[in-house]
C-alpha positions as CSV (number, residue, x, y, z in Angstrom):
1,M,158.7,55.7,95.4
2,T,157.3,58.8,93.0
3,S,160.0,61.3,93.1
4,K,162.4,61.4,90.7
5,H,166.2,61.1,90.9
6,D,168.8,63.8,89.8
7,P,165.9,66.1,89.1
8,A,167.1,68.0,85.7
9,P,164.6,70.6,83.2
10,E,161.7,69.6,81.9
11,L,163.8,69.5,78.1
12,L,162.1,68.3,75.8
13,A,158.5,69.5,77.1
14,K,159.8,72.9,76.0
15,A,162.6,72.2,73.4
16,E,161.7,72.6,69.8
17,T,164.2,69.9,68.2
18,L,165.8,67.0,69.9
19,T,168.9,69.1,69.2
20,E,168.8,71.3,72.6
21,A,169.1,68.3,74.6
22,L,172.7,68.1,73.6
23,P,174.3,70.1,76.4
24,Y,172.4,68.3,78.5
25,M,173.3,64.8,77.1
26,Q,176.7,65.7,77.3
27,R,177.0,65.5,81.3
28,Y,176.7,61.6,80.2
29,A,180.1,61.9,77.9
30,G,181.9,58.4,77.7
31,K,179.2,56.4,79.7
32,T,177.6,53.4,78.2
33,F,173.6,52.9,77.8
34,V,172.6,49.3,77.1
35,V,169.2,49.2,75.5
36,K,167.0,45.8,75.0
37,Y,165.0,47.0,72.1
38,G,161.4,44.5,71.3
39,G,157.7,44.4,71.5
40,H,155.3,46.2,69.3
41,A,157.5,49.1,68.8
42,M,160.0,46.7,66.7
43,G,157.5,46.2,64.3
44,D,156.0,49.8,64.1
45,P,158.6,52.1,61.3
46,E,158.2,55.1,62.9
47,L,159.1,54.1,66.3
48,A,161.8,52.1,65.1
49,R,163.1,55.4,63.3
50,D,162.6,57.3,66.8
51,F,164.5,54.8,68.2
52,A,167.3,54.7,65.5
53,E,167.3,58.5,65.9
54,D,168.0,58.4,70.0
55,V,170.6,56.0,69.8
56,V,172.7,57.9,67.0
57,L,172.3,61.1,68.5
58,M,173.6,59.6,72.0
59,K,176.4,58.3,70.3
60,A,177.1,61.7,68.8
61,V,177.5,63.4,72.3
62,G,179.8,60.4,73.2
63,I,177.8,58.3,74.7
64,N,178.3,54.7,74.3
65,P,175.1,53.0,73.5
66,V,174.4,49.2,72.8
67,V,171.8,47.4,71.5
68,V,170.6,44.0,72.4
69,H,167.0,43.1,70.4
70,G,164.4,40.8,70.7
71,G,162.3,39.0,68.1
72,G,160.2,36.4,70.2
73,P,157.1,37.0,67.4
74,Q,159.3,37.0,64.4
75,I,160.1,33.7,65.9
76,G,156.9,32.3,66.3
77,A,155.5,33.8,62.8
78,M,158.5,31.9,61.1
79,L,158.2,28.6,62.9
80,K,154.8,28.7,61.9
81,K,155.7,29.2,58.3
82,L,158.0,26.2,58.4
83,G,155.4,24.3,60.1
84,V,158.1,23.9,63.2
85,E,155.9,23.4,66.1
86,S,156.8,25.0,69.8
87,S,155.6,25.5,73.3
88,F,156.1,27.8,76.3
89,I,157.1,27.2,80.0
90,D,157.4,29.6,82.6
91,G,157.5,32.2,79.8
92,L,160.3,30.7,78.0
93,R,160.2,28.8,74.3
94,V,161.2,25.3,74.4
95,T,164.0,24.9,72.1
96,D,164.7,22.3,70.1
97,A,167.5,21.4,67.5
98,E,165.6,22.6,64.9
99,T,163.7,25.5,66.9
100,A,167.6,26.6,67.6
101,R,168.8,27.0,64.4
102,V,165.5,29.1,62.9
103,A,165.5,31.5,66.4
104,E,169.5,31.8,65.0
105,M,168.0,32.4,61.4
106,V,165.6,35.5,62.6
107,L,167.7,37.2,65.3
108,S,170.7,37.1,63.7
109,G,169.9,37.3,60.4
110,A,166.7,39.8,59.0
111,I,166.1,41.3,62.6
112,N,170.0,42.1,63.4
113,K,170.0,43.4,59.9
114,E,167.2,45.7,60.2
115,L,167.9,47.4,63.2
116,V,171.4,47.8,62.0
117,N,170.1,49.5,58.6
118,W,167.6,52.1,60.4
119,I,170.5,53.2,62.5
120,G,172.5,53.9,59.3
121,Q,169.0,55.3,57.5
122,A,169.2,57.9,60.9
123,G,173.0,58.6,60.1
124,G,174.9,56.3,62.3
125,R,177.2,53.2,61.6
126,A,176.4,50.2,63.2
127,V,177.5,46.6,63.1
128,G,175.6,43.7,63.8
129,I,177.1,40.9,66.1
130,S,175.5,37.7,68.0
131,G,177.4,35.9,71.3
132,K,178.7,33.5,69.2
133,D,180.6,36.4,66.9
134,G,184.6,36.3,68.4
135,G,183.6,33.8,71.0
136,F,181.7,37.4,72.9
137,V,179.1,35.1,74.7
138,T,179.4,31.6,76.3
139,A,176.6,30.2,77.2
140,T,175.6,27.2,79.6
141,K,171.8,25.7,79.4
142,V,168.9,27.1,81.6
143,Q,167.9,24.6,84.1
144,R,164.4,24.5,85.7
145,T,161.9,22.5,88.2
146,R,158.7,22.5,88.6
147,K,156.6,21.0,91.5
148,D,155.1,17.9,90.3
149,P,151.3,19.1,91.6
150,D,150.2,15.5,92.6
151,S,153.8,15.0,94.6
152,L,155.1,18.0,95.1
153,I,158.1,16.8,94.5
154,E,160.5,19.1,92.1
155,Q,161.2,17.7,88.9
156,A,163.8,19.0,86.3
157,I,162.3,20.8,83.1
158,D,164.1,20.2,79.8
159,L,163.9,23.7,77.8
160,G,166.4,22.6,75.0
161,F,168.9,24.8,73.9
162,V,167.5,28.0,76.2
163,G,170.7,29.5,77.4
164,E,171.8,31.9,80.0
165,P,175.5,33.5,79.8
166,S,178.0,32.2,81.8
167,H,180.5,34.5,80.3
168,I,180.7,37.6,78.5
169,D,184.3,38.9,76.6
170,T,183.5,42.4,76.0
171,A,186.8,42.8,74.0
172,I,184.8,42.3,70.7
173,L,182.2,45.5,72.3
174,D,185.0,48.1,73.1
175,T,186.6,47.6,69.9
176,I,183.3,48.5,67.9
177,S,182.6,51.0,70.2
178,S,185.9,52.8,69.9
179,A,185.7,52.9,66.4
180,G,183.0,55.3,66.0
181,M,180.2,52.5,65.6
182,I,177.5,50.9,67.4
183,P,176.8,47.6,68.6
184,V,173.7,45.3,67.9
185,I,173.6,42.3,69.3
186,A,171.3,39.6,68.6
187,P,170.3,37.0,72.1
188,I,172.4,33.6,71.1
189,G,175.4,32.7,72.6
190,I,177.4,29.3,72.3
191,G,178.0,26.7,74.5
192,A,181.4,24.8,75.4
193,G,180.7,22.1,73.2
194,G,179.8,24.7,70.5
195,E,176.2,24.3,70.7
196,T,173.7,27.5,69.9
197,Y,171.5,28.7,72.8
198,N,169.0,30.7,72.3
199,I,169.1,33.1,75.2
200,N,166.1,35.8,76.4
201,A,166.5,39.0,75.9
202,D,166.0,41.2,78.7
203,T,168.8,38.5,79.9
204,M,170.8,38.8,77.8
205,A,171.1,42.6,78.1
206,G,171.1,42.7,81.6
207,A,174.3,40.6,81.2
208,V,176.2,42.6,78.9
209,A,175.3,46.0,81.0
210,A,177.0,44.1,84.0
211,A,180.0,42.8,82.2
212,L,180.3,46.7,80.8
213,G,179.6,48.7,83.9
214,A,176.9,50.1,82.5
215,A,175.5,53.9,83.4
216,R,172.1,52.8,82.2
217,L,170.1,49.4,81.2
218,F,167.0,50.3,79.3
219,L,164.6,47.6,79.0
220,L,161.8,48.7,76.7
221,T,158.5,46.9,76.2
222,D,154.8,47.1,76.0
223,V,154.0,48.6,79.4
224,P,154.7,52.3,80.9
225,G,156.6,50.2,84.0
226,V,155.8,49.1,87.0
227,L,152.5,50.3,88.1
228,D,151.0,50.4,91.8
229,K,147.5,49.2,93.1
230,A,145.6,52.3,91.9
231,G,147.2,52.1,88.3
232,E,149.6,55.1,88.9
233,L,153.2,55.0,87.9
234,M,155.8,54.1,90.0
235,T,159.3,56.0,88.9
236,D,161.3,54.8,91.8
237,L,162.2,51.2,93.2
238,T,164.8,49.7,95.0
239,P,165.2,46.1,95.3
240,A,163.7,46.1,99.0
241,Q,160.9,47.7,97.8
242,I,160.3,45.6,94.5
243,K,160.7,42.7,97.2
244,V,157.7,43.7,98.9
245,L,155.6,44.9,96.0
246,Q,155.9,41.3,94.4
247,G,155.4,39.3,97.9
248,D,152.2,41.4,97.9
249,G,151.0,41.2,94.4
250,T,151.4,44.6,92.9
251,I,154.3,43.3,90.9
252,S,152.9,40.0,89.2
253,G,153.2,38.1,85.8
254,G,155.6,39.1,83.2
255,M,156.7,42.0,85.1
256,I,158.6,39.9,87.2
257,P,161.6,38.4,85.1
258,K,162.0,42.2,83.8
259,L,162.1,43.3,87.4
260,E,164.6,40.4,88.2
261,T,166.8,41.5,85.4
262,C,167.0,45.0,87.0
263,V,168.0,44.2,90.1
264,Q,170.5,41.7,89.1
265,S,171.8,44.0,86.8
266,V,172.3,47.0,89.5
267,E,173.6,44.5,92.0
268,A,176.2,43.7,89.8
269,G,177.4,47.3,89.1
270,V,175.4,49.1,86.8
271,D,174.0,52.6,87.9
272,A,170.4,52.2,87.3
273,A,168.0,50.2,85.5
274,V,164.7,51.4,83.5
275,I,161.8,49.8,82.5
276,L,160.6,51.8,79.7
277,D,157.3,51.8,76.8
278,G,158.8,51.2,74.0
279,R,156.0,52.4,72.1
280,V,156.5,56.3,73.4
281,P,158.0,58.3,71.1
282,H,162.2,59.2,72.4
283,A,161.2,57.1,75.4
284,M,165.0,57.2,76.4
285,L,165.2,60.8,75.8
286,L,162.1,61.4,78.1
287,E,163.4,59.4,80.9
288,I,166.6,60.8,81.0
289,F,166.1,64.4,80.7
290,T,162.4,65.0,82.0
291,R,162.2,65.6,85.7
292,R,159.3,62.6,86.1
293,G,160.8,60.6,83.5
294,A,158.7,57.9,81.4
295,G,159.1,54.9,83.4
296,T,160.1,52.7,86.0
297,L,163.8,53.0,87.6
298,V,165.7,50.6,89.4
299,R,168.2,51.8,91.3
300,I,170.1,50.9,95.1
């Protein structure tokens, strides 16, 4: 589980500048990379600049990057500022109508346009959208159940306006990418009745990657990747191995839903999904162009 796929030269270790990576990156020309951007890296200007430079470099060599961003901490801060209480169940924010309006304001507004600006400052052209634009993402209400500890009966849990993609129309993404621009997506969807749904950013990124038949799904987070019981990074995993590691407790907590997204995406046709530490400068390039990589790659 530690042998890296498709060994590549130790490019970044010996490169004086990122432009030396161009000949190697061109082998991915025409491919689509979907990147979920979130975590502490979103609040660090230097890391944001590195991220934007990497995305622009990908576009320059013919890769089609598609960015999906999160914004949980920023939503929480705005709710607190407005005096709106919120709670979580199984890691998902319970979203009433007021919370949904705040989430859309923060995600589709400030965060989305800030990322568009970072990419512009790095020399690229980006277009910020949400799933509501052009009927891009149709969503349905997330259904969750939980066992009552006393009766052990499964009970339905109402998370409010928390959704999951039921249909993705990739036409708007194809139009943006073919025009030489980079789509930056806020994880908001629209229901059949016109209601607004807040969607988990990892879930949104996985669904978009599957719909596009992406070569890579990158989930940038705040941990190095999947660690074994000795704390060592596991660089390659299959769905079968993930099931075993979850069963013996090696994989637990917040890593479980991230890996579920990875497994679902590769089973839906994505070539590979990677969990990366977004706090590491140029983590995506390190993953693609070095022998060891920078995170945990999941593939069938």
